[in-house]
Backbone atoms as SQL, in Angstrom:
CREATE TABLE atoms (id INTEGER PRIMARY KEY, chain TEXT, resi INTEGER, resn TEXT, atom TEXT, x REAL, y REAL, z REAL);
INSERT INTO atoms VALUES
  (1, 'A', 1, 'MET', 'N', 0.578, -1.015, -0.710),
  (2, 'A', 1, 'MET', 'CA', 0.219, 0.395, -0.096),
  (3, 'A', 1, 'MET', 'C', 0.559, 1.096, -0.325),
  (4, 'A', 2, 'PRO', 'N', 0.416, 2.713, -0.783),
  (5, 'A', 2, 'PRO', 'CA', 1.350, 3.438, -1.371),
  (6, 'A', 2, 'PRO', 'C', 0.980, 4.489, 1.096),
  (7, 'A', 3, 'TYR', 'N', 2.421, 4.802, 1.017),
  (8, 'A', 3, 'TYR', 'CA', 1.909, 5.969, 1.960),
  (9, 'A', 3, 'TYR', 'C', 2.232, 7.008, 1.309),
  (10, 'A', 4, 'ILE', 'N', 1.330, 7.934, 2.098),
  (11, 'A', 4, 'ILE', 'CA', 2.030, 9.713, 1.847),
  (12, 'A', 4, 'ILE', 'C', 2.466, 10.443, 3.606),
  (13, 'A', 5, 'LEU', 'N', 3.150, 10.550, 3.204),
  (14, 'A', 5, 'LEU', 'CA', 3.774, 10.766, 5.049),
  (15, 'A', 5, 'LEU', 'C', 3.632, 12.261, 4.383),
  (16, 'A', 6, 'TYR', 'N', 2.864, 12.964, 4.893),
  (17, 'A', 6, 'TYR', 'CA', 2.455, 15.021, 5.328),
  (18, 'A', 6, 'TYR', 'C', 2.568, 15.364, 6.873),
  (19, 'A', 7, 'ASP', 'N', 2.823, 17.421, 6.512),
  (20, 'A', 7, 'ASP', 'CA', 2.727, 18.071, 7.839),
  (21, 'A', 7, 'ASP', 'C', 1.301, 17.864, 8.122),
  (22, 'A', 8, 'THR', 'N', 1.058, 17.933, 8.553),
  (23, 'A', 8, 'THR', 'CA', -0.497, 17.559, 9.572),
  (24, 'A', 8, 'THR', 'C', -0.829, 19.228, 9.816),
  (25, 'A', 9, 'ASN', 'N', 0.376, 20.202, 9.806),
  (26, 'A', 9, 'ASN', 'CA', 0.129, 21.831, 10.582),
  (27, 'A', 9, 'ASN', 'C', 0.585, 22.471, 9.842),
  (28, 'A', 10, 'CYS', 'N', 0.061, 22.078, 8.223),
  (29, 'A', 10, 'CYS', 'CA', 0.245, 22.615, 7.502),
  (30, 'A', 10, 'CYS', 'C', -1.154, 22.488, 7.190),
  (31, 'A', 11, 'LYS', 'N', -2.528, 23.671, 6.486),
  (32, 'A', 11, 'LYS', 'CA', -3.335, 23.341, 5.760),
  (33, 'A', 11, 'LYS', 'C', -3.557, 22.723, 4.618),
  (34, 'A', 12, 'PHE', 'N', -2.524, 23.465, 3.638),
  (35, 'A', 12, 'PHE', 'CA', -2.668, 22.675, 1.751),
  (36, 'A', 12, 'PHE', 'C', -1.764, 21.450, 1.858),
  (37, 'A', 13, 'CYS', 'N', -1.349, 21.346, 2.794),
  (38, 'A', 13, 'CYS', 'CA', -0.501, 19.985, 2.788),
  (39, 'A', 13, 'CYS', 'C', -1.538, 18.648, 3.256),
  (40, 'A', 14, 'THR', 'N', -2.438, 19.108, 4.574),
  (41, 'A', 14, 'THR', 'CA', -3.336, 18.524, 4.746),
  (42, 'A', 14, 'THR', 'C', -4.265, 18.083, 3.868),
  (43, 'A', 15, 'HIS', 'N', -4.826, 18.854, 3.408),
  (44, 'A', 15, 'HIS', 'CA', -6.534, 19.388, 2.267),
  (45, 'A', 15, 'HIS', 'C', -5.277, 18.380, 0.786),
  (46, 'A', 16, 'PHE', 'N', -4.009, 18.276, 0.296),
  (47, 'A', 16, 'PHE', 'CA', -3.898, 17.326, -0.098),
  (48, 'A', 16, 'PHE', 'C', -3.236, 16.151, -0.492),
  (49, 'A', 17, 'ALA', 'N', -3.071, 15.963, 0.677),
  (50, 'A', 17, 'ALA', 'CA', -2.840, 14.252, 1.376),
  (51, 'A', 17, 'ALA', 'C', -4.364, 13.923, 1.766),
  (52, 'A', 18, 'HIS', 'N', -5.708, 15.010, 1.969),
  (53, 'A', 18, 'HIS', 'CA', -6.261, 14.074, 1.991),
  (54, 'A', 18, 'HIS', 'C', -7.552, 13.955, 0.569),
  (55, 'A', 19, 'TRP', 'N', -7.231, 15.251, -0.559),
  (56, 'A', 19, 'TRP', 'CA', -7.715, 15.001, -1.804),
  (57, 'A', 19, 'TRP', 'C', -7.200, 14.099, -2.328),
  (58, 'A', 20, 'SER', 'N', -5.555, 13.673, -2.463),
  (59, 'A', 20, 'SER', 'CA', -5.465, 12.253, -2.848),
  (60, 'A', 20, 'SER', 'C', -6.215, 11.098, -2.583),
  (61, 'A', 21, 'VAL', 'N', -6.559, 10.945, -1.307),
  (62, 'A', 21, 'VAL', 'CA', -6.852, 9.404, -0.491),
  (63, 'A', 21, 'VAL', 'C', -8.189, 9.409, -1.628),
  (64, 'A', 22, 'LYS', 'N', -8.732, 10.525, -1.800),
  (65, 'A', 22, 'LYS', 'CA', -10.491, 10.209, -1.915),
  (66, 'A', 22, 'LYS', 'C', -10.138, 9.911, -3.712),
  (67, 'A', 23, 'LYS', 'N', -9.697, 10.531, -4.381),
  (68, 'A', 23, 'LYS', 'CA', -9.153, 10.590, -5.919),
  (69, 'A', 23, 'LYS', 'C', -8.609, 8.721, -6.376),
  (70, 'A', 24, 'GLN', 'N', -7.653, 8.265, -4.627),
  (71, 'A', 24, 'GLN', 'CA', -6.654, 7.058, -5.492),
  (72, 'A', 24, 'GLN', 'C', -6.863, 6.266, -4.123),
  (73, 'A', 25, 'LYS', 'N', -8.305, 4.904, -3.629),
  (74, 'A', 25, 'LYS', 'CA', -8.974, 4.970, -2.158),
  (75, 'A', 25, 'LYS', 'C', -7.002, 3.696, -1.704),
  (76, 'A', 26, 'ASN', 'N', -6.215, 3.815, -2.226),
  (77, 'A', 26, 'ASN', 'CA', -5.732, 2.440, -2.020),
  (78, 'A', 26, 'ASN', 'C', -3.893, 3.616, -0.908),
  (79, 'A', 27, 'PHE', 'N', -3.899, 4.702, -1.048),
  (80, 'A', 27, 'PHE', 'CA', -3.364, 5.365, -0.741),
  (81, 'A', 27, 'PHE', 'C', -3.568, 5.377, 1.204),
  (82, 'A', 28, 'SER', 'N', -1.825, 5.368, 1.403),
  (83, 'A', 28, 'SER', 'CA', -2.549, 5.484, 3.193),
  (84, 'A', 28, 'SER', 'C', -2.049, 6.957, 3.404),
  (85, 'A', 29, 'ILE', 'N', -2.709, 7.643, 3.913),
  (86, 'A', 29, 'ILE', 'CA', -2.479, 9.248, 4.395),
  (87, 'A', 29, 'ILE', 'C', -1.468, 9.165, 6.410),
  (88, 'A', 30, 'ILE', 'N', -0.620, 9.287, 6.434),
  (89, 'A', 30, 'ILE', 'CA', 0.157, 9.669, 7.644),
  (90, 'A', 30, 'ILE', 'C', 0.835, 10.683, 7.746),
  (91, 'A', 31, 'SER', 'N', 0.460, 11.325, 9.042),
  (92, 'A', 31, 'SER', 'CA', 1.281, 12.423, 9.964),
  (93, 'A', 31, 'SER', 'C', 3.065, 12.524, 9.770),
  (94, 'A', 32, 'VAL', 'N', 3.618, 12.976, 8.934),
  (95, 'A', 32, 'VAL', 'CA', 5.048, 13.215, 9.237),
  (96, 'A', 32, 'VAL', 'C', 5.360, 12.934, 10.456),
  (97, 'A', 33, 'ARG', 'N', 4.860, 13.437, 11.538),
  (98, 'A', 33, 'ARG', 'CA', 5.441, 13.940, 13.012),
  (99, 'A', 33, 'ARG', 'C', 4.887, 12.314, 13.948),
  (100, 'A', 34, 'ASP', 'N', 4.091, 11.270, 13.218),
  (101, 'A', 34, 'ASP', 'CA', 3.429, 10.124, 13.987),
  (102, 'A', 34, 'ASP', 'C', 4.454, 9.130, 13.640),
  (103, 'A', 35, 'ASN', 'N', 4.549, 8.616, 15.605),
  (104, 'A', 35, 'ASN', 'CA', 5.411, 7.359, 15.784),
  (105, 'A', 35, 'ASN', 'C', 5.793, 6.478, 14.203),
  (106, 'A', 36, 'GLN', 'N', 4.314, 6.508, 13.638),
  (107, 'A', 36, 'GLN', 'CA', 4.172, 5.350, 12.554),
  (108, 'A', 36, 'GLN', 'C', 5.409, 5.503, 11.041),
  (109, 'A', 37, 'ALA', 'N', 5.049, 6.901, 10.772),
  (110, 'A', 37, 'ALA', 'CA', 5.337, 7.582, 9.770),
  (111, 'A', 37, 'ALA', 'C', 6.885, 7.737, 9.901),
  (112, 'A', 38, 'LYS', 'N', 7.799, 7.287, 11.781),
  (113, 'A', 38, 'LYS', 'CA', 9.195, 8.166, 11.727),
  (114, 'A', 38, 'LYS', 'C', 9.996, 6.331, 11.382),
  (115, 'A', 39, 'ALA', 'N', 8.594, 5.071, 11.943),
  (116, 'A', 39, 'ALA', 'CA', 9.073, 3.837, 11.815),
  (117, 'A', 39, 'ALA', 'C', 9.506, 3.517, 10.391),
  (118, 'A', 40, 'LEU', 'N', 8.748, 3.818, 9.702),
  (119, 'A', 40, 'LEU', 'CA', 8.349, 3.607, 8.082),
  (120, 'A', 40, 'LEU', 'C', 9.304, 3.889, 7.488),
  (121, 'A', 41, 'LEU', 'N', 9.873, 4.955, 7.541),
  (122, 'A', 41, 'LEU', 'CA', 11.411, 6.093, 7.107),
  (123, 'A', 41, 'LEU', 'C', 12.115, 5.610, 7.755),
  (124, 'A', 42, 'ARG', 'N', 12.265, 4.910, 8.930),
  (125, 'A', 42, 'ARG', 'CA', 13.595, 4.268, 9.651),
  (126, 'A', 42, 'ARG', 'C', 14.238, 3.327, 8.214),
  (127, 'A', 43, 'ARG', 'N', 13.268, 2.406, 8.311),
  (128, 'A', 43, 'ARG', 'CA', 13.131, 1.592, 6.933),
  (129, 'A', 43, 'ARG', 'C', 13.821, 1.854, 6.336),
  (130, 'A', 44, 'PHE', 'N', 14.027, 3.564, 5.190),
  (131, 'A', 44, 'PHE', 'CA', 14.418, 2.862, 4.357),
  (132, 'A', 44, 'PHE', 'C', 15.860, 4.145, 4.560),
  (133, 'A', 45, 'SER', 'N', 16.569, 3.753, 5.977),
  (134, 'A', 45, 'SER', 'CA', 17.066, 4.878, 7.325),
  (135, 'A', 45, 'SER', 'C', 17.359, 6.158, 6.575),
  (136, 'A', 46, 'ILE', 'N', 16.099, 6.565, 7.063),
  (137, 'A', 46, 'ILE', 'CA', 15.526, 7.998, 6.879),
  (138, 'A', 46, 'ILE', 'C', 15.376, 8.150, 8.214),
  (139, 'A', 47, 'LYS', 'N', 16.326, 9.234, 8.689),
  (140, 'A', 47, 'LYS', 'CA', 16.402, 9.894, 10.398),
  (141, 'A', 47, 'LYS', 'C', 16.400, 11.273, 10.203),
  (142, 'A', 48, 'PHE', 'N', 16.516, 11.720, 10.055),
  (143, 'A', 48, 'PHE', 'CA', 16.055, 13.591, 9.647),
  (144, 'A', 48, 'PHE', 'C', 14.772, 13.102, 8.460),
  (145, 'A', 49, 'ILE', 'N', 13.727, 13.051, 9.423),
  (146, 'A', 49, 'ILE', 'CA', 12.590, 14.029, 8.998),
  (147, 'A', 49, 'ILE', 'C', 12.158, 15.371, 8.902),
  (148, 'A', 50, 'ASP', 'N', 12.046, 15.855, 7.809),
  (149, 'A', 50, 'ASP', 'CA', 12.451, 17.538, 7.269),
  (150, 'A', 50, 'ASP', 'C', 10.661, 17.497, 7.319),
  (151, 'A', 51, 'LEU', 'N', 10.283, 18.351, 8.059),
  (152, 'A', 51, 'LEU', 'CA', 8.922, 18.610, 8.222),
  (153, 'A', 51, 'LEU', 'C', 8.670, 19.874, 6.897),
  (154, 'A', 52, 'GLN', 'N', 8.852, 20.366, 6.273),
  (155, 'A', 52, 'GLN', 'CA', 8.497, 20.580, 3.945),
  (156, 'A', 52, 'GLN', 'C', 8.475, 20.035, 3.659),
  (157, 'A', 53, 'THR', 'N', 9.280, 18.692, 3.539),
  (158, 'A', 53, 'THR', 'CA', 9.005, 17.747, 3.097),
  (159, 'A', 53, 'THR', 'C', 7.564, 16.851, 2.785),
  (160, 'A', 54, 'ILE', 'N', 6.940, 16.411, 1.922),
  (161, 'A', 54, 'ILE', 'CA', 6.448, 15.657, 1.216),
  (162, 'A', 54, 'ILE', 'C', 6.871, 14.236, 0.821),
  (163, 'A', 55, 'TYR', 'N', 6.878, 13.143, 1.933),
  (164, 'A', 55, 'TYR', 'CA', 7.523, 11.712, 1.822),
  (165, 'A', 55, 'TYR', 'C', 5.871, 11.036, 0.776),
  (166, 'A', 56, 'PHE', 'N', 6.383, 10.013, -0.338),
  (167, 'A', 56, 'PHE', 'CA', 5.512, 9.474, -0.587),
  (168, 'A', 56, 'PHE', 'C', 6.577, 7.870, -0.769),
  (169, 'A', 57, 'ILE', 'N', 5.957, 6.789, -0.265),
  (170, 'A', 57, 'ILE', 'CA', 6.550, 5.304, -0.155),
  (171, 'A', 57, 'ILE', 'C', 5.960, 4.634, -0.833),
  (172, 'A', 58, 'GLU', 'N', 6.486, 3.545, -1.815),
  (173, 'A', 58, 'GLU', 'CA', 5.737, 3.011, -2.935),
  (174, 'A', 58, 'GLU', 'C', 6.737, 1.656, -2.661),
  (175, 'A', 59, 'GLU', 'N', 5.872, 0.527, -2.775),
  (176, 'A', 59, 'GLU', 'CA', 6.627, -0.583, -2.312),
  (177, 'A', 59, 'GLU', 'C', 8.314, -0.156, -1.671),
  (178, 'A', 60, 'GLN', 'N', 9.148, -0.376, -2.052),
  (179, 'A', 60, 'GLN', 'CA', 10.555, -0.706, -1.509),
  (180, 'A', 60, 'GLN', 'C', 10.724, 1.025, -2.501),
  (181, 'A', 61, 'ASN', 'N', 10.437, 1.755, -2.172),
  (182, 'A', 61, 'ASN', 'CA', 11.527, 2.917, -3.312),
  (183, 'A', 61, 'ASN', 'C', 9.828, 4.568, -1.541),
  (184, 'A', 62, 'VAL', 'N', 11.195, 5.383, -1.984),
  (185, 'A', 62, 'VAL', 'CA', 10.914, 6.724, -1.093),
  (186, 'A', 62, 'VAL', 'C', 11.222, 7.727, -1.988),
  (187, 'A', 63, 'PHE', 'N', 9.912, 8.694, -2.042),
  (188, 'A', 63, 'PHE', 'CA', 9.791, 9.441, -3.440),
  (189, 'A', 63, 'PHE', 'C', 9.603, 11.334, -2.786),
  (190, 'A', 64, 'VAL', 'N', 10.980, 12.065, -2.366),
  (191, 'A', 64, 'VAL', 'CA', 10.678, 13.114, -1.489),
  (192, 'A', 64, 'VAL', 'C', 10.625, 14.451, -2.248),
  (193, 'A', 65, 'ARG', 'N', 10.590, 15.564, -1.641),
  (194, 'A', 65, 'ARG', 'CA', 9.567, 16.917, -2.173),
  (195, 'A', 65, 'ARG', 'C', 8.905, 16.226, -3.608),
  (196, 'A', 66, 'SER', 'N', 9.431, 17.229, -5.348),
  (197, 'A', 66, 'SER', 'CA', 8.725, 17.136, -6.277),
  (198, 'A', 66, 'SER', 'C', 8.096, 15.231, -6.907),
  (199, 'A', 67, 'LYS', 'N', 9.665, 14.770, -6.255),
  (200, 'A', 67, 'LYS', 'CA', 9.547, 13.377, -6.740),
  (201, 'A', 67, 'LYS', 'C', 7.803, 12.700, -5.908),
  (202, 'A', 68, 'ALA', 'N', 7.897, 13.062, -4.918),
  (203, 'A', 68, 'ALA', 'CA', 6.984, 12.522, -4.258),
  (204, 'A', 68, 'ALA', 'C', 5.397, 12.887, -4.570),
  (205, 'A', 69, 'VAL', 'N', 5.767, 14.652, -4.850),
  (206, 'A', 69, 'VAL', 'CA', 4.195, 14.845, -5.447),
  (207, 'A', 69, 'VAL', 'C', 4.007, 14.329, -6.860),
  (208, 'A', 70, 'PHE', 'N', 4.708, 14.753, -8.527),
  (209, 'A', 70, 'PHE', 'CA', 4.441, 13.578, -9.097),
  (210, 'A', 70, 'PHE', 'C', 4.572, 12.566, -9.405),
  (211, 'A', 71, 'LYS', 'N', 4.567, 11.744, -8.229),
  (212, 'A', 71, 'LYS', 'CA', 4.701, 10.363, -8.144),
  (213, 'A', 71, 'LYS', 'C', 2.815, 9.882, -7.410),
  (214, 'A', 72, 'ILE', 'N', 2.453, 10.629, -6.700),
  (215, 'A', 72, 'ILE', 'CA', 1.213, 11.414, -6.366),
  (216, 'A', 72, 'ILE', 'C', 0.120, 10.599, -7.472),
  (217, 'A', 73, 'LEU', 'N', 1.045, 12.031, -8.216),
  (218, 'A', 73, 'LEU', 'CA', -0.348, 12.982, -9.023),
  (219, 'A', 73, 'LEU', 'C', -0.212, 11.353, -10.584),
  (220, 'A', 74, 'GLY', 'N', 0.633, 11.212, -10.792),
  (221, 'A', 74, 'GLY', 'CA', 0.649, 9.782, -11.996),
  (222, 'A', 74, 'GLY', 'C', -0.496, 8.793, -11.124),
  (223, 'A', 75, 'PHE', 'N', -0.729, 8.551, -10.320),
  (224, 'A', 75, 'PHE', 'CA', -1.747, 7.204, -9.700),
  (225, 'A', 75, 'PHE', 'C', -3.024, 8.018, -9.860),
  (226, 'A', 76, 'LEU', 'N', -2.718, 8.793, -9.892),
  (227, 'A', 76, 'LEU', 'CA', -4.700, 9.681, -10.415),
  (228, 'A', 76, 'LEU', 'C', -5.410, 9.829, -11.705),
  (229, 'A', 77, 'ASN', 'N', -6.005, 10.182, -12.182),
  (230, 'A', 77, 'ASN', 'CA', -7.572, 10.105, -13.056),
  (231, 'A', 77, 'ASN', 'C', -6.760, 11.356, -13.939),
  (232, 'A', 78, 'TYR', 'N', -6.353, 11.306, -15.666),
  (233, 'A', 78, 'TYR', 'CA', -7.411, 12.959, -16.148),
  (234, 'A', 78, 'TYR', 'C', -7.543, 13.870, -15.687),
  (235, 'A', 79, 'PRO', 'N', -7.317, 14.812, -15.422),
  (236, 'A', 79, 'PRO', 'CA', -6.193, 15.406, -16.239),
  (237, 'A', 79, 'PRO', 'C', -4.765, 15.997, -14.768),
  (238, 'A', 80, 'TRP', 'N', -5.264, 15.084, -14.113),
  (239, 'A', 80, 'TRP', 'CA', -3.935, 15.213, -13.142),
  (240, 'A', 80, 'TRP', 'C', -2.878, 14.081, -13.310),
  (241, 'A', 81, 'LYS', 'N', -2.585, 13.629, -13.955),
  (242, 'A', 81, 'LYS', 'CA', -2.046, 12.473, -14.635),
  (243, 'A', 81, 'LYS', 'C', -0.817, 13.401, -15.381),
  (244, 'A', 82, 'LEU', 'N', -1.391, 14.113, -15.663),
  (245, 'A', 82, 'LEU', 'CA', -0.125, 15.007, -16.666),
  (246, 'A', 82, 'LEU', 'C', 0.399, 15.874, -15.921),
  (247, 'A', 83, 'ILE', 'N', 0.746, 15.960, -14.773),
  (248, 'A', 83, 'ILE', 'CA', 0.895, 16.944, -14.073),
  (249, 'A', 83, 'ILE', 'C', 2.607, 16.020, -13.678),
  (250, 'A', 84, 'ALA', 'N', 1.931, 14.870, -13.570),
  (251, 'A', 84, 'ALA', 'CA', 2.733, 13.861, -13.260),
  (252, 'A', 84, 'ALA', 'C', 4.171, 13.877, -15.005),
  (253, 'A', 85, 'LEU', 'N', 4.096, 14.340, -15.194),
  (254, 'A', 85, 'LEU', 'CA', 4.749, 14.684, -16.461),
  (255, 'A', 85, 'LEU', 'C', 6.074, 15.097, -16.439),
  (256, 'A', 86, 'PHE', 'N', 6.211, 16.252, -15.825),
  (257, 'A', 86, 'PHE', 'CA', 6.789, 17.289, -15.029),
  (258, 'A', 86, 'PHE', 'C', 8.539, 16.410, -14.359),
  (259, 'A', 87, 'GLN', 'N', 8.058, 15.343, -13.884),
  (260, 'A', 87, 'GLN', 'CA', 8.767, 14.534, -13.231),
  (261, 'A', 87, 'GLN', 'C', 9.654, 14.015, -13.704),
  (262, 'A', 88, 'TYR', 'N', 9.563, 14.578, -15.614),
  (263, 'A', 88, 'TYR', 'CA', 11.071, 14.565, -16.280),
  (264, 'A', 88, 'TYR', 'C', 12.169, 15.079, -16.793),
  (265, 'A', 89, 'LEU', 'N', 11.857, 16.776, -15.681),
  (266, 'A', 89, 'LEU', 'CA', 11.984, 18.017, -15.865),
  (267, 'A', 89, 'LEU', 'C', 13.551, 17.534, -14.935),
  (268, 'A', 90, 'PRO', 'N', 14.756, 17.621, -15.061),
  (269, 'A', 90, 'PRO', 'CA', 15.447, 18.348, -13.810),
  (270, 'A', 90, 'PRO', 'C', 15.095, 18.196, -12.890),
  (271, 'A', 91, 'VAL', 'N', 15.845, 17.638, -11.234),
  (272, 'A', 91, 'VAL', 'CA', 14.506, 17.531, -9.432),
  (273, 'A', 91, 'VAL', 'C', 15.397, 18.886, -9.571),
  (274, 'A', 92, 'LYS', 'N', 16.508, 19.328, -9.691),
  (275, 'A', 92, 'LYS', 'CA', 16.998, 20.851, -9.126),
  (276, 'A', 92, 'LYS', 'C', 16.043, 21.749, -9.354),
  (277, 'A', 93, 'VAL', 'N', 15.558, 21.413, -11.309),
  (278, 'A', 93, 'VAL', 'CA', 14.288, 23.079, -10.922),
  (279, 'A', 93, 'VAL', 'C', 13.156, 22.164, -10.676),
  (280, 'A', 94, 'THR', 'N', 12.360, 20.980, -10.491),
  (281, 'A', 94, 'THR', 'CA', 11.158, 21.323, -9.634),
  (282, 'A', 94, 'THR', 'C', 11.541, 21.324, -8.368),
  (283, 'A', 95, 'ASP', 'N', 12.398, 21.219, -7.783),
  (284, 'A', 95, 'ASP', 'CA', 12.304, 20.822, -6.461),
  (285, 'A', 95, 'ASP', 'C', 13.048, 22.428, -5.573),
  (286, 'A', 96, 'PHE', 'N', 13.389, 22.853, -7.358),
  (287, 'A', 96, 'PHE', 'CA', 13.839, 24.712, -6.002),
  (288, 'A', 96, 'PHE', 'C', 11.999, 25.496, -6.240),
  (289, 'A', 97, 'PHE', 'N', 10.922, 24.790, -7.319),
  (290, 'A', 97, 'PHE', 'CA', 9.550, 25.351, -7.365),
  (291, 'A', 97, 'PHE', 'C', 8.792, 24.757, -5.555),
  (292, 'A', 98, 'TYR', 'N', 9.821, 23.679, -5.724),
  (293, 'A', 98, 'TYR', 'CA', 9.088, 22.745, -5.010),
  (294, 'A', 98, 'TYR', 'C', 8.984, 23.485, -3.058),
  (295, 'A', 99, 'LYS', 'N', 10.954, 24.066, -3.061),
  (296, 'A', 99, 'LYS', 'CA', 10.945, 24.387, -1.575),
  (297, 'A', 99, 'LYS', 'C', 10.466, 25.740, -1.534),
  (298, 'A', 100, 'LEU', 'N', 10.223, 26.668, -2.441),
  (299, 'A', 100, 'LEU', 'CA', 9.765, 28.597, -2.746),
  (300, 'A', 100, 'LEU', 'C', 8.164, 28.058, -2.407),
  (301, 'A', 101, 'PHE', 'N', 7.359, 27.166, -3.019),
  (302, 'A', 101, 'PHE', 'CA', 5.922, 26.963, -2.480),
  (303, 'A', 101, 'PHE', 'C', 5.875, 26.165, -1.103),
  (304, 'A', 102, 'ALA', 'N', 6.925, 25.672, -0.518),
  (305, 'A', 102, 'ALA', 'CA', 7.328, 24.873, 1.142),
  (306, 'A', 102, 'ALA', 'C', 7.423, 26.268, 1.867),
  (307, 'A', 103, 'LYS', 'N', 7.845, 27.094, 1.340),
  (308, 'A', 103, 'LYS', 'CA', 8.621, 28.327, 2.031),
  (309, 'A', 103, 'LYS', 'C', 6.927, 28.950, 2.393),
  (310, 'A', 104, 'TYR', 'N', 6.401, 29.025, 1.525),
  (311, 'A', 104, 'TYR', 'CA', 4.826, 29.901, 2.078),
  (312, 'A', 104, 'TYR', 'C', 3.986, 29.287, 2.317),
  (313, 'A', 105, 'ARG', 'N', 3.851, 27.611, 2.034),
  (314, 'A', 105, 'ARG', 'CA', 2.684, 27.222, 2.582),
  (315, 'A', 105, 'ARG', 'C', 1.954, 27.331, 3.700),
  (316, 'A', 106, 'TYR', 'N', 1.980, 28.377, 4.770),
  (317, 'A', 106, 'TYR', 'CA', 1.095, 28.509, 5.794),
  (318, 'A', 106, 'TYR', 'C', 0.074, 28.905, 5.368),
  (319, 'A', 107, 'ARG', 'N', 0.176, 30.123, 4.257),
  (320, 'A', 107, 'ARG', 'CA', -0.079, 31.175, 4.199),
  (321, 'A', 107, 'ARG', 'C', -1.483, 30.595, 3.022),
  (322, 'A', 108, 'ILE', 'N', -1.730, 29.603, 2.483),
  (323, 'A', 108, 'ILE', 'CA', -1.989, 29.175, 1.284),
  (324, 'A', 108, 'ILE', 'C', -3.128, 28.783, 2.006),
  (325, 'A', 109, 'VAL', 'N', -4.057, 28.537, 1.531),
  (326, 'A', 109, 'VAL', 'CA', -5.669, 28.209, 2.428),
  (327, 'A', 109, 'VAL', 'C', -6.313, 28.131, 4.093);
């Protein structure tokens, strides 16, 4: 089962996680602050949890920041799936915009 780990203190992040589950029922969402999330990430040798990062765990892979968003959207139906095409841009570029958005995410919603 794919997992979305997100910051529950962020209204936008919470909305996105719950919206994703409505669109794709087999996702499971967990607060990144939860012990279960910490245990999941430790299995992948991730000890530091960045609260400005969304994590997506699918099978034996952990995706972070923009890659996580693109993987999540890739599971959804059209038109959302189209946004996943941005995953082919360099991570340096997509993560730049992800981090910029994350910096101001508390002001949204």
